[in-house]
C-alpha positions as CSV (number, residue, x, y, z in Angstrom):
1,M,-5.0,-46.2,-6.9
2,R,-5.3,-43.2,-8.9
3,T,-3.0,-40.7,-7.8
4,S,-3.8,-36.5,-6.9
5,I,-1.9,-33.6,-5.8
6,A,-3.2,-30.2,-4.3
7,T,-1.7,-27.7,-6.6
8,V,-0.8,-25.8,-3.0
9,S,1.8,-28.4,-2.1
10,L,3.9,-27.0,-5.4
11,S,5.2,-23.6,-5.7
12,G,5.2,-21.5,-9.3
13,P,2.3,-20.7,-11.0
14,L,-1.3,-23.1,-11.8
15,T,0.4,-24.0,-15.4
16,E,3.9,-24.6,-13.7
17,K,2.2,-27.1,-10.8
18,L,-0.1,-28.5,-13.7
19,T,2.9,-29.7,-15.8
20,A,5.0,-30.6,-13.1
21,A,2.1,-32.8,-11.6
22,A,1.3,-34.2,-15.2
23,R,5.2,-34.8,-15.7
24,A,5.9,-36.9,-12.9
25,G,2.9,-39.1,-13.3
26,F,0.0,-37.9,-11.4
27,D,-3.3,-38.7,-12.1
28,G,-5.3,-35.5,-11.2
29,V,-4.9,-32.3,-9.1
30,E,-6.8,-30.7,-6.8
31,I,-7.9,-27.0,-7.6
32,F,-6.8,-24.2,-4.4
33,E,-9.1,-21.6,-5.1
34,N,-5.9,-19.0,-4.6
35,D,-4.3,-20.2,-7.5
36,L,-7.2,-20.3,-9.7
37,L,-8.1,-16.6,-8.5
38,T,-4.0,-15.5,-9.5
39,S,-4.8,-17.3,-12.5
40,P,-4.8,-15.4,-16.6
41,L,-6.8,-18.4,-17.9
42,T,-10.2,-19.0,-17.1
43,P,-12.0,-22.1,-15.9
44,E,-12.4,-23.6,-19.4
45,E,-8.7,-23.1,-20.4
46,I,-7.8,-24.7,-17.1
47,R,-9.9,-27.1,-18.2
48,T,-8.8,-28.2,-21.1
49,R,-4.9,-27.5,-20.2
50,C,-5.9,-30.0,-17.4
51,A,-7.0,-32.6,-20.3
52,D,-3.9,-31.6,-23.0
53,L,-2.0,-33.0,-19.2
54,G,-4.3,-35.9,-18.9
55,L,-5.1,-35.0,-15.6
56,T,-8.0,-35.2,-14.0
57,I,-9.9,-32.3,-11.0
58,D,-10.4,-34.0,-8.6
59,L,-11.2,-31.4,-6.1
60,Y,-12.5,-27.5,-5.7
61,Q,-11.2,-26.2,-3.0
62,P,-11.8,-25.1,-0.5
63,M,-15.1,-23.8,0.6
64,R,-15.0,-22.0,4.7
65,D,-17.3,-20.7,6.9
66,I,-20.6,-22.0,5.6
67,E,-22.5,-24.3,8.7
68,A,-24.1,-23.2,11.9
69,V,-24.6,-20.0,11.4
70,P,-27.3,-17.4,11.8
71,D,-30.2,-17.6,9.1
72,D,-28.6,-14.2,7.6
73,E,-25.2,-15.6,7.0
74,F,-26.6,-18.6,6.0
75,A,-28.2,-16.7,2.8
76,R,-25.5,-15.4,1.9
77,N,-23.2,-18.7,2.2
78,L,-25.7,-20.0,-0.4
79,R,-25.1,-17.3,-2.6
80,R,-21.7,-17.2,-2.3
81,A,-21.9,-21.2,-3.0
82,E,-23.8,-21.1,-5.9
83,H,-21.2,-19.1,-7.6
84,K,-18.8,-21.6,-7.4
85,F,-20.8,-24.4,-8.6
86,R,-21.3,-22.3,-11.6
87,L,-17.7,-22.3,-11.5
88,M,-17.0,-25.6,-10.4
89,R,-18.5,-26.9,-13.2
90,R,-17.0,-24.3,-16.5
91,L,-14.0,-25.9,-15.0
92,G,-14.9,-29.3,-14.3
93,A,-15.1,-30.3,-10.9
94,D,-17.2,-32.3,-9.2
95,T,-16.6,-32.0,-5.8
96,V,-16.2,-29.5,-3.4
97,L,-14.2,-29.4,-0.1
98,V,-16.3,-27.4,2.8
99,C,-14.2,-27.4,5.6
100,S,-15.6,-27.5,9.2
101,S,-16.5,-23.6,10.4
102,V,-14.0,-22.2,12.1
103,S,-16.1,-18.8,12.0
104,P,-17.3,-16.6,15.5
105,N,-20.6,-16.8,14.0
106,A,-20.9,-20.5,14.0
107,V,-23.4,-22.0,17.2
108,D,-22.7,-25.3,18.9
109,D,-25.5,-27.1,17.8
110,D,-25.1,-29.9,15.5
111,A,-28.7,-30.3,13.9
112,L,-28.1,-26.5,12.8
113,A,-25.4,-27.7,11.1
114,A,-26.6,-31.1,9.1
115,A,-29.6,-29.0,8.2
116,Q,-28.0,-25.8,6.8
117,L,-25.2,-29.0,4.9
118,R,-28.2,-30.5,4.1
119,Q,-29.0,-27.4,2.0
120,L,-25.6,-26.2,1.1
121,A,-26.1,-30.2,-1.0
122,G,-29.6,-29.8,-2.5
123,L,-28.0,-26.9,-4.1
124,A,-25.0,-28.4,-5.0
125,S,-26.4,-31.6,-7.0
126,E,-28.5,-29.4,-8.8
127,Y,-25.3,-28.5,-10.5
128,D,-24.3,-32.5,-10.3
129,I,-21.5,-31.8,-7.4
130,R,-20.8,-33.5,-4.2
131,V,-20.3,-31.9,-1.4
132,A,-16.9,-33.9,0.6
133,Y,-17.1,-31.8,4.3
134,E,-14.0,-32.0,6.3
135,A,-13.5,-31.7,9.9
136,L,-10.0,-29.4,10.6
137,A,-8.0,-30.3,13.1
138,W,-8.7,-26.4,14.8
139,G,-12.3,-26.2,13.6
140,R,-14.2,-24.0,16.4
141,H,-17.2,-27.3,17.1
142,V,-16.3,-29.6,14.9
143,N,-13.1,-30.5,14.7
144,T,-12.8,-34.8,15.0
145,Y,-14.1,-37.2,11.8
146,D,-16.3,-38.5,13.5
147,H,-18.2,-35.4,14.9
148,A,-17.7,-34.5,11.3
149,W,-19.6,-37.7,10.0
150,R,-22.4,-37.5,12.6
151,I,-23.2,-34.4,11.2
152,V,-23.1,-35.6,7.6
153,E,-25.1,-39.1,8.9
154,A,-27.4,-36.6,10.2
155,A,-28.0,-34.8,7.8
156,D,-28.6,-37.9,5.0
157,H,-27.9,-36.6,1.7
158,P,-27.2,-38.1,-0.8
159,A,-24.7,-35.3,-2.4
160,L,-23.0,-34.7,0.8
161,G,-20.0,-37.3,2.6
162,L,-16.7,-36.5,4.2
163,C,-13.3,-35.5,3.0
164,L,-10.9,-37.6,5.4
165,D,-7.4,-35.8,6.0
166,S,-4.7,-37.7,7.8
167,F,-2.9,-34.7,9.6
168,H,-5.8,-33.7,11.1
169,I,-7.7,-36.8,12.7
170,L,-4.0,-38.2,13.7
171,A,-2.3,-34.6,14.4
172,R,-4.6,-34.3,17.1
173,G,-4.6,-37.8,18.6
174,S,-7.5,-39.3,17.3
175,D,-7.7,-43.1,16.5
176,P,-8.0,-43.6,13.3
177,K,-10.0,-47.2,13.3
178,A,-13.5,-46.2,13.6
179,I,-13.0,-44.6,10.5
180,E,-13.8,-48.9,9.2
181,D,-17.4,-48.4,10.6
182,I,-18.0,-45.6,8.0
183,P,-19.7,-46.3,4.5
184,G,-16.9,-46.0,2.0
185,E,-19.5,-44.5,-0.3
186,K,-19.5,-42.1,1.7
187,I,-15.6,-41.2,2.1
188,Y,-15.9,-38.8,-1.0
189,F,-12.9,-37.4,-0.6
190,L,-9.0,-38.7,0.8
191,Q,-6.4,-36.2,1.4
192,L,-3.0,-37.7,3.1
193,A,0.0,-35.8,4.6
194,D,2.9,-36.8,6.7
195,A,4.6,-33.9,9.4
196,P,7.8,-33.9,12.2
197,Q,6.5,-34.7,15.1
198,L,5.8,-31.3,17.2
199,A,4.5,-30.1,20.1
200,M,3.2,-26.7,18.8
201,D,-0.4,-24.8,17.8
202,V,-1.8,-27.4,15.8
203,L,-3.1,-24.5,13.2
204,Q,0.8,-23.5,13.0
205,W,2.2,-27.0,12.6
206,S,-0.7,-27.6,9.7
207,R,0.0,-24.9,7.9
208,H,3.8,-24.6,8.0
209,Y,5.7,-28.4,8.6
210,R,3.2,-31.3,6.8
211,C,5.6,-32.8,4.5
212,F,5.1,-36.0,2.2
213,P,3.8,-39.5,3.1
214,G,7.0,-40.8,5.1
215,Q,8.9,-37.9,5.6
216,G,7.1,-37.4,9.0
217,G,6.5,-39.1,12.0
218,L,2.8,-39.6,11.5
219,D,1.4,-43.4,11.0
220,V,0.2,-42.2,7.3
221,A,0.5,-45.9,6.3
222,G,-2.1,-47.3,9.2
223,F,-4.3,-44.7,8.6
224,L,-4.8,-45.3,4.8
225,G,-5.1,-49.1,6.0
226,H,-7.9,-48.0,7.7
227,V,-9.7,-45.8,5.2
228,L,-8.9,-48.8,2.1
229,R,-10.9,-51.2,5.0
230,A,-14.0,-48.9,4.9
231,G,-14.2,-49.4,1.1
232,Y,-12.4,-46.0,-0.4
233,D,-12.1,-46.2,-4.2
234,G,-11.1,-42.6,-5.0
235,P,-7.8,-41.1,-5.3
236,L,-5.3,-40.8,-2.9
237,S,-4.3,-37.1,-2.8
238,L,-1.4,-35.0,-1.4
239,E,-2.4,-32.0,0.9
240,I,0.4,-30.3,1.6
241,F,1.5,-26.8,2.9
242,N,5.5,-26.1,3.9
243,D,7.4,-23.3,3.3
244,V,10.3,-25.3,1.6
245,F,7.4,-27.2,-0.4
246,R,6.5,-23.6,-1.7
247,Q,9.7,-22.6,-2.6
248,A,11.1,-25.2,-4.4
249,D,11.2,-26.7,-7.9
250,A,7.9,-27.4,-9.0
251,A,9.0,-30.7,-11.5
252,T,11.4,-31.9,-8.4
253,T,9.0,-31.8,-5.4
254,A,6.4,-33.4,-7.6
255,V,8.3,-36.1,-8.3
256,D,9.2,-36.6,-5.0
257,A,5.6,-36.5,-4.0
258,L,5.2,-38.9,-6.0
259,R,7.0,-40.9,-4.4
260,S,5.9,-41.0,-1.5
261,L,2.3,-42.3,-2.8
262,L,4.7,-45.3,-4.6
263,V,6.2,-46.2,-1.0
264,L,2.7,-46.0,1.1
265,Q,1.1,-48.3,-1.1
266,E,3.5,-50.2,-1.1
267,S,2.9,-50.3,2.2
268,T,-0.3,-51.0,2.8
269,G,-0.4,-53.6,-0.3
270,V,-2.2,-51.4,-2.8
271,H,0.4,-51.6,-5.2
272,A,3.2,-53.9,-6.2
273,S,6.5,-52.3,-6.7
274,P,9.7,-53.9,-7.1
275,A,10.8,-55.6,-4.0
276,P,12.9,-54.0,-1.8
277,V,16.7,-54.9,-1.8
278,V,18.5,-53.7,0.8
279,P,22.2,-52.9,0.3
280,T,25.0,-54.7,2.7
281,G,27.9,-52.4,2.8
282,V,29.7,-49.7,1.3
283,A,31.8,-50.7,-1.8
284,F,33.5,-47.7,-2.0
285,A,33.4,-44.2,-2.0
286,E,34.5,-42.0,-4.9
287,L,36.5,-38.2,-4.3
288,V,36.2,-35.7,-7.5
289,T,39.1,-33.3,-7.6
290,T,41.3,-31.3,-10.1
291,D,44.1,-31.6,-7.8
292,V,45.4,-35.1,-6.3
293,E,48.1,-34.3,-4.7
294,P,46.3,-33.4,-1.5
295,T,43.9,-36.3,-1.1
296,A,46.6,-38.7,-2.2
297,E,48.6,-37.3,0.5
298,L,45.9,-37.4,3.1
299,L,44.9,-41.4,2.2
300,T,48.2,-41.9,2.4
301,A,48.7,-40.7,5.4
302,L,46.1,-42.9,6.0
303,G,47.5,-46.1,5.2
304,F,45.7,-46.3,2.4
305,T,47.6,-48.2,-0.7
306,R,46.5,-47.3,-4.7
307,T,46.2,-50.8,-6.2
308,G,44.8,-49.6,-9.6
309,R,44.1,-47.9,-12.2
310,H,41.1,-47.8,-14.2
311,H,41.9,-49.4,-17.2
312,G,40.1,-46.4,-19.2
313,K,39.4,-43.2,-16.9
314,P,41.9,-40.9,-15.2
315,V,40.5,-43.3,-11.4
316,D,42.2,-44.0,-9.3
317,L,41.5,-47.7,-6.3
318,W,42.3,-47.1,-3.0
319,E,42.4,-49.9,-0.7
320,Q,42.8,-51.2,3.1
321,G,41.6,-53.9,4.7
322,E,37.9,-53.5,3.5
323,A,38.0,-49.1,2.9
324,R,37.9,-48.2,-0.8
325,I,38.6,-45.1,-2.0
326,L,38.1,-44.2,-5.6
327,V,40.0,-41.3,-6.8
328,N,38.8,-39.3,-10.4
329,T,40.5,-36.8,-11.9
330,G,38.6,-36.6,-14.9
331,P,36.1,-34.1,-16.5
332,A,33.4,-34.0,-13.8
333,A,35.9,-32.0,-11.2
334,R,34.6,-29.2,-9.8
335,R,36.8,-26.1,-9.3
336,D,36.1,-25.8,-5.5
337,G,38.4,-28.6,-4.3
338,T,37.9,-32.2,-3.6
339,V,34.3,-33.5,-3.2
340,L,32.5,-36.9,-2.1
341,A,30.7,-37.4,-5.9
342,A,29.4,-40.4,-5.6
343,L,28.9,-43.8,-3.8
344,G,29.0,-47.7,-4.3
345,L,26.8,-50.0,-2.1
346,E,27.1,-53.6,-2.3
347,S,24.0,-55.3,-3.5
348,P,22.6,-58.5,-3.4
349,D,21.3,-58.0,-6.8
350,P,22.8,-55.2,-8.4
351,A,20.2,-55.3,-11.1
352,A,17.0,-56.1,-9.2
353,A,18.2,-52.9,-7.1
354,A,18.4,-50.5,-10.3
355,H,15.8,-52.1,-11.2
356,R,13.3,-50.7,-7.9
357,A,15.0,-47.7,-8.1
358,E,13.6,-46.6,-11.7
359,A,10.0,-47.9,-10.6
360,L,10.5,-45.3,-7.3
361,L,11.6,-42.5,-9.8
362,A,14.9,-42.2,-8.9
363,P,17.2,-40.2,-11.9
364,V,18.8,-43.1,-13.6
365,L,22.5,-42.0,-14.8
366,P,23.9,-42.0,-17.7
367,R,27.0,-43.8,-18.2
368,R,30.4,-43.4,-20.2
369,R,31.8,-46.4,-20.4
370,T,34.5,-48.0,-22.5
371,P,35.1,-51.6,-23.8
372,G,35.3,-54.3,-21.5
373,D,33.5,-52.5,-18.5
374,V,32.0,-54.2,-16.0
375,P,28.1,-53.1,-16.6
376,L,27.2,-50.8,-13.3
377,S,23.8,-48.7,-12.9
378,S,23.4,-45.9,-11.1
379,V,21.2,-43.5,-9.8
380,A,21.2,-40.1,-8.3
381,A,20.4,-39.2,-4.8
382,P,18.3,-36.2,-4.6
383,D,21.7,-34.2,-3.3
384,G,23.3,-34.9,-6.9
385,T,25.3,-38.2,-5.1
386,A,26.0,-40.9,-7.5
387,L,25.0,-43.8,-6.1
388,F,25.9,-47.1,-7.9
389,F,25.1,-50.9,-6.9
390,C,27.5,-53.5,-7.4
391,A,28.9,-56.2,-6.7
392,T,33.0,-56.6,-5.2
393,R,35.1,-59.8,-6.2
394,R,32.1,-62.1,-5.4
395,P,32.3,-65.1,-7.6
396,E,29.0,-64.9,-8.8
397,L,28.6,-62.1,-10.5
398,P,30.6,-59.3,-12.2
399,S,32.9,-57.3,-9.7
400,W,33.6,-53.4,-10.1
401,T,37.1,-53.7,-9.5
402,E,38.2,-55.9,-12.5
403,D,38.0,-52.3,-14.1
404,F,41.5,-52.1,-12.4
405,D,44.7,-52.9,-13.2
406,P,46.4,-53.2,-10.6
407,T,49.3,-51.2,-9.7
408,G,51.2,-54.3,-7.8
409,Q,51.2,-52.5,-4.5
410,E,50.1,-54.1,-1.7
411,A,47.7,-52.8,0.7
412,D,49.1,-53.1,4.6
413,G,47.0,-50.0,6.2
414,H,46.9,-48.5,9.6
415,G,43.8,-50.8,10.8
416,I,41.2,-49.1,9.1
417,R,38.9,-51.7,8.9
418,H,36.1,-50.5,6.3
419,I,34.0,-47.5,6.0
420,D,32.1,-47.0,8.9
421,H,29.5,-44.2,8.0
422,L,29.3,-41.3,5.6
423,A,28.0,-38.0,5.6
424,L,26.7,-36.0,3.3
425,T,25.3,-33.0,3.4
426,Q,21.6,-31.8,1.9
427,P,20.6,-28.8,0.3
428,W,18.1,-27.4,2.1
429,H,14.8,-27.7,0.3
430,Q,15.9,-31.5,0.1
431,F,16.5,-32.8,3.0
432,D,12.8,-34.4,3.5
433,E,13.1,-35.7,0.1
434,A,16.7,-37.5,0.8
435,T,15.1,-38.9,3.7
436,L,12.4,-40.7,1.9
437,F,14.6,-41.7,-0.6
438,H,16.6,-43.5,0.9
439,R,14.3,-45.1,2.6
440,G,12.1,-45.6,0.1
441,V,14.3,-46.3,-2.8
442,L,17.5,-48.5,-0.9
443,G,15.4,-49.8,2.1
444,L,17.4,-48.5,5.1
445,D,15.7,-46.9,8.4
446,A,15.4,-43.6,9.5
447,Q,16.0,-42.7,12.6
448,D,14.4,-39.7,14.0
449,S,16.2,-36.2,13.5
450,V,19.0,-34.2,15.9
451,D,19.5,-30.8,15.9
452,V,23.5,-29.7,16.5
453,A,24.6,-26.6,17.2
454,D,27.0,-24.7,15.3
455,P,29.1,-21.2,16.0
456,Y,26.6,-20.1,13.0
457,G,23.3,-21.6,13.0
458,L,21.7,-24.8,14.1
459,L,22.4,-27.7,11.5
460,R,19.8,-30.7,11.4
461,S,20.9,-34.3,10.6
462,R,18.9,-37.8,10.6
463,A,20.7,-41.1,9.8
464,V,19.2,-44.1,8.0
465,S,20.6,-46.9,8.2
466,T,20.5,-51.1,7.4
467,A,19.1,-53.0,10.6
468,D,22.5,-54.6,11.5
469,G,24.3,-51.4,10.8
470,S,26.8,-52.5,7.5
471,V,25.1,-49.1,5.5
472,R,24.9,-46.0,7.8
473,I,24.6,-42.7,5.8
474,A,24.0,-39.3,7.8
475,L,22.0,-36.9,6.0
476,G,22.9,-33.7,7.1
477,V,21.6,-30.0,6.5
478,G,22.8,-26.9,7.1
479,P,21.1,-23.2,8.6
480,G,20.0,-21.9,5.1
481,P,20.1,-21.9,1.9
482,G,23.6,-21.9,0.1
483,D,25.3,-23.7,3.5
484,D,25.4,-27.4,1.1
485,L,27.6,-25.5,-1.4
486,V,30.4,-24.4,1.6
487,R,30.1,-27.2,3.9
488,P,32.2,-30.1,4.2
489,Q,30.9,-33.5,3.6
490,H,32.9,-36.9,5.5
491,I,34.3,-40.0,5.4
492,A,33.8,-42.1,8.3
493,L,36.4,-44.9,8.5
494,A,36.5,-48.2,11.1
495,C,39.1,-49.5,12.9
496,D,40.0,-51.2,16.2
497,D,42.2,-49.6,17.8
498,L,42.0,-46.0,17.5
499,V,44.7,-44.3,19.5
500,T,47.1,-47.0,17.6
501,T,45.5,-45.9,13.9
502,A,45.7,-42.2,14.9
503,R,49.4,-42.0,16.3
504,R,50.4,-44.5,12.9
505,F,48.5,-40.9,11.0
506,S,50.6,-38.3,12.5
507,E,53.4,-39.9,12.5
508,A,52.9,-40.7,8.4
509,G,52.3,-36.4,8.5
510,G,48.5,-36.5,8.8
511,H,47.2,-33.6,10.6
512,L,44.3,-34.6,13.2
513,L,41.3,-31.9,14.1
514,S,42.4,-30.3,17.5
515,I,40.2,-30.1,19.8
516,P,39.8,-27.3,22.6
517,A,41.3,-28.5,26.0
518,N,37.9,-27.3,28.0
519,Y,36.5,-30.5,26.2
520,Y,38.1,-33.3,27.8
521,E,38.1,-31.6,31.3
522,D,34.4,-32.0,30.9
523,L,34.9,-35.2,29.9
524,A,36.6,-36.6,32.5
525,A,33.5,-35.2,34.8
526,R,31.1,-36.5,33.0
527,Y,32.4,-39.9,32.5
528,G,34.9,-40.4,35.1
529,L,37.4,-41.3,32.7
530,P,41.2,-41.3,34.4
531,E,43.7,-39.0,33.7
532,E,45.7,-41.5,32.4
533,E,43.2,-42.5,29.2
534,W,41.2,-39.2,29.0
535,S,45.0,-37.4,28.5
536,V,46.0,-39.3,25.4
537,Y,42.4,-38.4,23.9
538,Q,43.5,-34.6,24.4
539,K,47.2,-35.4,22.7
540,L,45.5,-37.2,19.9
541,G,42.1,-35.2,19.2
542,I,40.5,-37.8,20.4
543,L,36.6,-37.5,21.2
544,Y,34.0,-39.9,23.6
545,D,30.5,-41.0,23.8
546,R,28.7,-43.9,25.6
547,D,25.2,-44.7,24.6
548,A,22.7,-47.7,26.3
549,Y,24.6,-50.3,24.3
550,G,28.7,-49.3,24.0
551,T,31.3,-46.3,23.8
552,L,32.8,-44.1,20.6
553,R,35.7,-42.8,20.1
554,H,36.5,-40.8,16.8
555,C,38.7,-38.2,15.9
556,Y,38.8,-36.1,12.5
557,T,40.9,-35.0,9.4
558,R,41.7,-32.1,8.4
559,T,39.8,-31.1,5.4
560,V,40.5,-31.3,1.6
561,G,38.6,-28.8,-0.5
562,R,35.1,-30.2,0.9
563,V,36.2,-33.4,2.5
564,F,37.7,-34.7,5.9
565,F,37.6,-38.1,7.3
566,E,36.5,-39.4,10.2
567,L,38.3,-42.5,12.3
568,V,36.1,-44.7,14.5
569,Q,36.2,-47.1,16.6
570,R,33.0,-48.5,18.2
571,D,32.9,-50.9,21.2
572,G,30.3,-52.7,22.9
573,G,27.6,-52.3,19.7
574,Y,27.7,-48.2,20.0
575,R,24.7,-47.1,17.5
576,G,24.9,-43.7,17.1
577,Y,27.2,-41.4,15.4
578,G,28.8,-39.1,18.2
579,A,26.1,-36.4,18.8
580,P,26.8,-35.3,21.4
581,N,30.3,-34.2,20.2
582,A,29.2,-32.3,16.8
583,P,29.1,-29.1,18.2
584,V,32.9,-29.4,19.7
585,R,33.8,-30.8,16.2
586,L,32.3,-28.1,14.0
587,A,33.5,-25.1,16.6
588,A,37.4,-26.8,16.3
589,Q,36.4,-26.9,12.4
590,R,35.6,-23.3,12.1
591,A,38.6,-22.2,13.8
592,A,41.0,-24.3,12.1
593,A,39.3,-22.3,8.8
594,Y,40.5,-19.3,9.8
């Protein structure tokens, strides 16, 4: 289906918004009136610019407070409307959005509303323009789509139809099933938006917290299914009011927007993207550093062994069990210390996984290859992390480990089995984009967002994972802009006996994060742990948590550069990430930094 985006969804001047929408691959745009009023271009010049970019102007919006008003006010409204119709002819737009009135002068009279909308549509038809009537969720008298449809049906004019907006309908808790009873030809326009589930005034919710489909908690896919079954065949358009998007780069936002529509169409069977190839594990995590010694000392203390050296690049392979860490000291190393720069995802079909990622607009990363390198496809996640789709020591596919010459050292270790999960700090304006990316491109399932108290602000986190937990990634965002540049990232390593692994790490010269004694006194009271158990945890800095499925024991290393490690023991099917302990860990890390 054709795709469109409202210019209000993007930041910057109108010309920048149009360019971003076209380059992302949209077919059309909705021109928001304020964008036109603030543009130095004439309507004719805007029309030409859109045509040159390959964009149609699918809607002009909004026209407010038109219907169900006294006669003298309606006469003024018609004069205002006729001016807009003339402007739309110059602009080349043939559909105008009319929102249900919020005016204190509007009366609760459906017959009057229908009569005045019929008169408005008659005037619009003289300019070959259609009127799409939309029920605002906070409309004074008309605030549901079924009420709006009764008025449109009563008006009975060929130039009058409905605009359906997923937010206005789903935010009120309306049942969208009855949309299927509306003739498809009377649904003139469709606007799509998601939003997180929030308990707040619906107007403020709409104006500040809308997001792209798949990034929030509304059932936009189910809503779209009802609209399509009604016979709607117009564009799928995004109308997003979001404080973050208004400040973010328009080009990046536009790509994220189109990706959301591709994923949405896939979920409703409208568009067939390459099938998801869900990763089956973490093949490796790659650290980039300018100073290898602190990183090597930490890995050695954790029980890792340097088992290989890349035959053409300054990259070492460290292994323990199925956990693999690459240490890269090449030109990409940053001056601010060790960073987590790349992930290798074990894939049943690496080529197909890369094909899907590219189809869903993931940036393909160029790779410097030396002769004999195993071909590896990689894309960039929204935070810049490189994601490699690979196979590890599987006879049917080339293994990336073949690029490493063995050192002859055998991996023994301290009981670490594999990488349990990774925590990646996202740029503050790309948190929602990251969620959609990992869901749509990688096929991971997203959990609900959680807020975590930090000594200097509130952090937000959302985990994405495979159904069996073989891949787990915790996406986090700091309290404000710039926080992502300093907040550490971490790699969690799974073991079967955390106490033994932690002791071996300490005996090897490693330093575990010290946890305040107050935590353990509270721990004993909350869970009834015997003193001989929690006292051991206190000595080692081990934290403890339970959920409905099992228990978690975990502890943390000191931070090197921007990276630290977490040691994790999951028992009985524990599914979480120790979120109740996060404020304690964050405070301890802050204290250790001083």
